[in-house]
N, C-alpha and C positions, 0 to 999 in steps of 0.2 A: 498882621494881626491874627489871621485865620490859622497860620501855622503854629502860633504861640499858644493857642487855646485848645489844641487837639487833645491834650491830656485832661482837660477840664471836664467835670461831670455836670449833667443836667440835674435839675431839682428832683426828678423822679429817680435818677440813679443814686443821688445822695440819700434819698429816703430809703431805698433798698439797702444801701451799704451801711448806713448808721442806725437804722431803725427809728430815726426822728422823722415825724410826719412833715409834709409840705407846709401845713398850717403852722406848726411849731417853728420851722425854719424862717418863714415869713415874719412871724411875730418877733422872734429874736432879732432879726435884721432891723425891724422897725423900732423895737424897744431898746435894744442894747447896742446897736451898731455892729453886730457880728451875727452871722457871717456877712461878708461884703462881696457878693458874687459880681462877676462881669455880666455883660449883656451881649447876646449875639445880634445878628441883623434883624431878627424878628422880635427883639426885646425879651427873649427868654433868658432866664438866669443860667449862668455857667460858673461852677465852683472850682477854684484852683485846688490841686491836690493837697497843698499845705493846710488849707482851711478845712478840707474834708478830714484830714488826720486829726486836727484839733477838735472837730466835732465828734470823732470817734472817742477821743480821750474824755471829752465832756460827758458823752453818753455812758462810758464805763464808770465814771465817778458818780453819775446819777444812779446807776445800778447799785452803787455802794451806799446810797442814801443821801448824797449831797444835793443841795438845792441848785437848780440851774441858774437862778438869778445871781447867786454869788459866783458860781463857776465862770460865768461869762465875763466877769470883771477881772479875772486873774490872768497873770502872765503864764507862759508855757512852763517856766520853772516852778511857779507856784502850783500849777495843776499837777505836775509830776510829784511834787512834794506831798500832795494830798493823797497820792495813791496808797492803797492799803498795804501793810506788811505782807510778805509772802506767806506767813503762817496764819493769816486771819482766817476766822471760821466762816463757813458757808452761810451762817445765819445773818451775815451782813447783807446778803443779797435779799432784797425785799421779796417776799412770797416764795412759795415752794422751798422753804428753808430746810436744811438738814437738821434733824433733831437728835440724831444718835449715830452710832456706827463705830466699828473697830477702827480707830484712827490710824493705827500702825498699818493694818492690812490695807485699809483704804488708801493710805498714802503711798504704799508700794505699788499698788495697781495704777493709781493716777500718775505716779512718776514714770512708769513704763509707758503708759499711753502718751504722756507728754513727750517722751523721748522719741517715740514713733512719729508723732506729729512734727516735731522739730526736724527730724531727719527725712521727712517726706516719704516715710515708709507706709504708703497708703494701704497695701494689702495686709501688712502686719497690724496696722491700726484697726482695720476692719475685723480681723480675726480676734484681736485682743478684746475689742468691745463686745463681739458676739460671745466670746468665752465668759467674760464678766457677767453678761446678761444671763447666760445659762447657769452659771455657778451660783449666782446670788439671788436670782429671781427678780421680777420686774420692779417691785417697790424698792428693794435694797439697791438695785442698779441705778435707779433714778436718784435716790437719796444719797448714796454713798460713793457713786462713781460719776454719774453724769454731772451733778451739780458741783462737786469739787473740781472736776475737770474743766467745766466752764469757768469757774472762778480762776483757776490757774491760767487758762487761756487769756482771760481778761487782764490778769495781772501781767502776763508776759507781753501782751500787746501794749499795755500802758507804759511798760518800761522799755519798749522798743526791742524786746527779745524775740518777737515772733512777727514775721511779715504778714500783711493782710491776707495773702492767698493761703497761708498755712492755717490761719484762723477759719477762713471760709471752708476749706476742705475738711477740717476737723469738725466743724459744726454740721457740715453736710453729711459726714459719716455718722455722727450721732443721730441725725435725722433719719438716715437709712436704717440704722439699728432699731430705732423706735418704730419705723414703718414695718420692718420685718416682724417685730414683736406684735404689732397691731394685726398684721395679716394672719399670723399664727393663731392669735387669740380669737379673731373673728371666725376662723374655720372650726373652732371647737364647738361641739354640739351643746346647745343650751339646755339647761334643766327644764323639764316639761316641754320637750321639743315640739309637741303637737299644739302648744298654746301660742297665741300671738303675744309677743313681748312688747310692753310699752317702751318707746325709744327714748334715749337721752340725746338731746340735741346740743352739739358743741360748735363753737365758732369764736374767732376773734372779731371784734367790732371795728367799724371804720377807723382809720388812722393807725391800726396795729398791724405791722408787717412781719412780726416774729411768730413763727408757727411751732417752735420747739416746746414752749410751755403747753400749747394746745395738744400736740402729739403725745407729750408725757401724760397729761391728764386723761386723754382718751385711752391710752394703753393701760393706765392704772384702773380706770373704771371697767374696761373690758376684763381685766384680770380678776375683778371681783364679781364678774358675771353679769354686768349691766350691758344692755343692748344699745349701741351707740351709732349715731349718725352725725358726721362732721360736715359742716358747711364751709370749712376752710377759713381763710384769712379775709378780713375786712368785709364781713357779711353785713349788709344793712339791717338795722333793727327790724324793719318791716318784714324782711325775708325770714329772719329768725322766728318772729312771732307767727307768721303764716305757716311755716313748717311745723312749729310746736302745736298750733291749733289743729291743723289738718291731720297730723299724725297722732294726736292725743299724747303728747310728750309727757313722760313721767317727771323729767327734770330738764332744765335748760342750764348749760354750763358755758358761760362766756369766759375767755382767757385774756389776760392783760400782760403785756411785756413791761419790764421795768422802765423802759425809755418813754413810755406813753405819759402824757400829762395827767396827774391825778384829777385835775378839774375836768378834763375831757372824759376820763374813765367814769367819774361819778355821774356826769350828765348822761353818758351812754347807759350806765346801769339803771338810772332812774327812768330813762325813756323805755328801756327794755322791760323793766318791771311793770310800767304802766300799760305797755302793749300786750302783756300776757294775762291770762286769767289768774286770779289770786290763788287758785288751787295748784298751779304749777310752780314748784320750788325753783329758785334761781340760786345756783352755787357759783360764785365768782372765784376764779383761781388765777394763778400766774405770778410772775415776779414782782408785779406792782402792788399786790394786795397788802403786803406788810407796810406800805407807805400811806395807805388810805387812812385818814384820821377818824372816819366814822363809818358805820355800817348802814347803808341805805335801807329804808323800811322795806321789808319783804325780801331782802337779799341776804344770803349767808356768805360771808367772806371766809375763804379757806386758804390759809397761808402756809401750808406744809404738805409734803408728800404723805406723811402719816395720817393727816386729817382727811385728805381726799379719800384714802382707802377706808378710813373709819366711817365717813359719811356714806360711802358706797355700801359697806357691810350693814350698817344700820338700815339703809334703804331696802336692801335685799331681804334682810330678816323681817322687816315690817311687812313686805309683800308676802312672804311665806306665812306669817302669822295671820294676815288677812285672808289668805287663800285656804287656810286650814279649816 
């Protein structure tokens, strides 16, 4: 038995791999009868590779806006039939949606990037991403390159055209590119260098293990001149509130991945809003935002790259007006 389960994943590993939280996996197991993990000698869940692959497919379809309750009742063939056409627009991805762009030029860049990813040409992929960032600027890079590339990666994985390791290193290279942009922007001298800038606190909340939307939002805000402090992934609401209060935060920006449950996201947002002084704005960003049905009181939902930059510019201009 032990030899037959060496390739199985623990629930923590499945959470990292799929972006589906442990709580979601347990609820689905109880409510829908899937997944059906084995148990080791200590009673811990172990997930077979085939079930993990199905979970990845379900998460991709959730990213495209499908409801998990329906997806979990479908056969593998039916799940594949639901996959979006390869020409689908990036607006189908909830949150951080692409609103514009030169489709022909964007398509050629993304095609080249996908070719490097499929051929495992890691250095060429890194160079091409860096070149696209420098040529287009940060906002256009996120909107016209990063999001369409992630969409094509999702589509390729859904059709079985890209192995999991290729998706992983492509997402990792995107992460490194955003970290590079963040580092360069953080080194830039701030306007009014002698003055103490109010900080913008960013984080993903508990159950959210995807930091790409968070990194993209931070880089965009830095690009507009905002001073940012990221608390990283799965920050407790109490820690975010404490940081915001002690640092006198100007804005708090929680990020939400598409795979997170909307119900969990709404509860987290409401708890965060309640923990913060009313004077501190909360801007919720990320891939899930487009799927939330209502805007919690005192929270601004920002569902696109362009709107993140616009809110940042309005915030910075209001500070300049107040200081004049």
